[in-house]
TORKE-81592 format. One line per field, with one value per residue (C-alpha): x, y, z; residue in three letters. Coordinates in steps of 0.1 Angstrom, whole numbers, always signed. Example, Ala and Ser with C-alpha at 12.3 -4.5 7.8 and 13.67 -1.06 7.14 Angstrom:
TORKE-81592
px [+123:+137]
py [-45:-11]
pz [+78:+71]
aa [Ala:Ser]
END
This chain:
TORKE-81592
px [+468:+442:+434:+409:+414:+420:+386:+372:+388:+376:+343:+342:+359:+328:+299:+313:+316:+278:+269:+286:+268:+235:+236:+230:+200:+185:+193:+176:+141:+141:+143:+116:+94:+99:+89:+57:+51:+51:+30:+8:+4:-2:-29:-45:-48:-36:-29:-4:+6:+8:+41:+53:+55:+78:+102:+106:+114:+138:+156:+160:+172:+197:+206:+211:+225:+254:+260:+293:+305:+295:+310:+341:+336:+333:+362:+385:+372:+375:+407:+422:+406:+427:+457:+453:+445:+475]
py [+135:+114:+116:+110:+78:+65:+83:+60:+28:+33:+39:+9:-15:+1:-10:-42:-48:-35:-62:-90:-88:-75:-109:-134:-119:-108:-143:-154:-136:-146:-183:-185:-151:-186:-215:-192:-179:-220:-231:-201:-215:-246:-242:-209:-192:-153:-136:-107:-113:-149:-139:-111:-120:-149:-130:-105:-125:-151:-115:-105:-144:-140:-107:-120:-148:-132:-107:-118:-125:-90:-68:-85:-74:-39:-40:-50:-23:+0:-10:-13:+26:+37:+26:+41:+74:+77]
pz [+25:+1:-35:-59:-68:-30:-21:-49:-35:-6:-18:-43:-10:+16:-16:-17:+19:+20:-5:+12:+50:+29:+5:+33:+52:+16:+1:+29:+20:-10:-3:+24:+1:-29:-5:+9:-27:-40:-13:-19:-56:-42:-18:-34:-4:-16:+18:+18:+54:+50:+27:+44:+85:+74:+55:+81:+108:+91:+76:+112:+127:+99:+107:+146:+135:+115:+137:+150:+111:+103:+132:+126:+83:+92:+121:+95:+67:+93:+100:+63:+62:+93:+78:+43:+66:+80]
aa [Met:Leu:Asp:Asp:Ala:Ser:Gly:Val:Glu:Met:Val:Arg:Gln:Ala:Leu:Ile:Ile:Thr:Leu:Lys:Ile:Ala:Ala:Pro:Ile:Leu:Leu:Ala:Gly:Ile:Ile:Val:Gly:Phe:Ile:Ile:Ser:Leu:Leu:Gln:Ser:Val:Thr:Ser:Ile:Gln:Asp:Gln:Thr:Leu:Ser:Phe:Val:Pro:Lys:Ile:Val:Val:Met:Ile:Leu:Ala:Ala:Val:Val:Leu:Ile:Pro:Trp:Ile:Ala:Ile:Arg:Leu:Ser:Glu:Tyr:Ala:Ser:Glu:Leu:Phe:Lys:Leu:Ser:Asn]
END
């Protein structure tokens, strides 16, 4: 039977895993957004789609590249949950 402390620990671990999985994808978007905004300020082009489309493309590519790593992290977390519930 799970008590309150183990429930809180499971939620804490879930949030940490979520942050670890999302961080590389968000970091790729931030880097591309910074580069695009720097280029926009240098060239004085202020088109919204110029910054939006490359960020989305890079974030999707980063997610596709990181799928094996994400799957490993999620399966490790799931196995830990099953160990705790037994």
